[in-house]
N, C-alpha and C positions, 0 to 999 in steps of 0.2 A: 291257569300255569302257576299261579300263586300258590294252590292248595297242592299242585304235585311238588313244589319248590318246600312246601311246609314237612310235606310228608318224607321229602327226600332227605331234608334235616336233622327229622324226628328218627328215622330208622337208620340213616346211613352216614351220619354225622359221627358216631362214637365209634365206628368199625375205622370210618376213614381217617379218623385222628389217630387211632391204634395202627392203623397201617404206617403211616405218616411217622410215626414214633419210633415204630420197630423200624423203617427204610433208615432213621438219623442215627439207633442205636447197631445198624449191621454197618450205615459207613462208618461209624468209629470203631466199630469190630474190625474192619479190615484193616484199617488205618493202624491200629495197635498190631494187627497180624502181619503187616508191612514193616512196623519198625522192628516188631520181636525177629522177623525172619532176616535181615539185615543185619541184624544183632549178632543171630546164630552162622550170619556167614562169616561177619567180620569174626567171632572167635573162633570160627573152622580156620581162617587164617592166620591167626596168631598162634595154635595150638602147631599149622604146619610149621610155621616160621620157628616154635619153639622146637620142636623135634628136629628142623635140619642146624640149627645152632647146639642142640643138643648132642646130634652125631659128630659136627665138627669139634666139640670139645671133649668127648668122652674118651677117655683113657683105652689105650688097645692092646698095652703092653706093660713091662715090667718100666721103671725109671730108664735103665739103660736103652730099651728097645723105643720109650718115648724119645728121649734125648738124640738118638737115633735119626729120628723118624724129623726130627728137628734141625739136624746137620745139614740131611738131606737135602730139606725143604730149601733153607739156608744156600748151600751149594748149587743146588736148579737155578735158585732166584738170582744169582751173582753171576751165574755161566751164561743167562741168556741177556741178563742186561750188560754184559760187555763191560764188568768190573772185577778188577782183580783184587783177589781175597790176600792179603798179606799174613794173616794169622787170624785163626778161630778156635775160640778157647770157652770150653763149657764152663760155667760156674755152679756150686753146688745150688741142687734145688730146693724150694722154699715149698711147706704146707700155711696155706692161709685158708683156714676153716676146713672145710672137706676136699679142698684144692688142689692140685698140686701145681707149683709156677717152675718151670726151667727157663733156664736163664742160658746166653751166649753173649760174648764178647766177640763181636766183630771186626775188625781190621781192613779195610778196604780203602782203593786207591781205584781214580778215572775220572773220567770227565763229567763236568758239572753235569749236562744233562742226562748221562746213564747213572750217576748217580740220583737224581730225583726219578727217575726208572724206578729204580729199586727201592728207594724208599715206596713209592708208590706200590709199588708189586708187596712189597711187605704190607702194608697198610691194606690191602684188597686179597692178601694171600685167603686161600680157603681154608687154613691150616689156624686163622685168628692168631694172629703174632701182633705184638704192641711190642713199639720202638720204645725205651723204658729212657735213654738217653744218647744223645746224640753231641758228637765234639767234631769239628768241621775245622782241616786246617789247609790252604792255599799252597800247592806247591810249586816250585819255582823251576824245579824240574822242564814245564812244558807248558803252554798257554791254555788256562779252561782246566788243569789237571788241579785235584782236591785229594786230600786222603780224612777218612771219617774214619772214627771210632763209634762203632754203633753195641748199645748194650739192647737184644732184644729177649723177648720174653713170650711164653707160650705157656697158656694154664689149661691142665687139664684135670677131668674130673672123673669118678668112676670106682663103685663098691669095692671092685677087685684089686686096683691100686692102694686105697686106703688100705684094707685090709693087712697088705702084706708092710706095713710102716708101722702097726698100731701094736 
């Protein structure tokens, strides 16, 4: 039995160590592959998210059309939130690098909770709207009534829009 163990060690110890080493390398390679696969999956998710935001920010028309889309979006948001529009005034758009920033000054009145809902809907709008400034004043005409002046912006990007103004 001892001689069988010695023969086994002489003939099979090298291949056995090699096999064990290969198994360890295989396990390490498998772990690295899983990490790379997860990184690729996260990269695909980030690319999909970037594409979604790119579609939301890309200009689809001229300045007048883009401003019209913004005004239409604001009209829809104020109507669904039961907020009364006192005035809506487009301001001159601005170039910021390769992006175009459209500004609208919105004067509205309504109940506090309706105004909160309006601000929340602006913040979560699919058009990526930003509240640049907000001035709120309590109204004495009724309980929980406020008026607000809200400066809202929408930033658009796109080569067609940029080429028209260069």
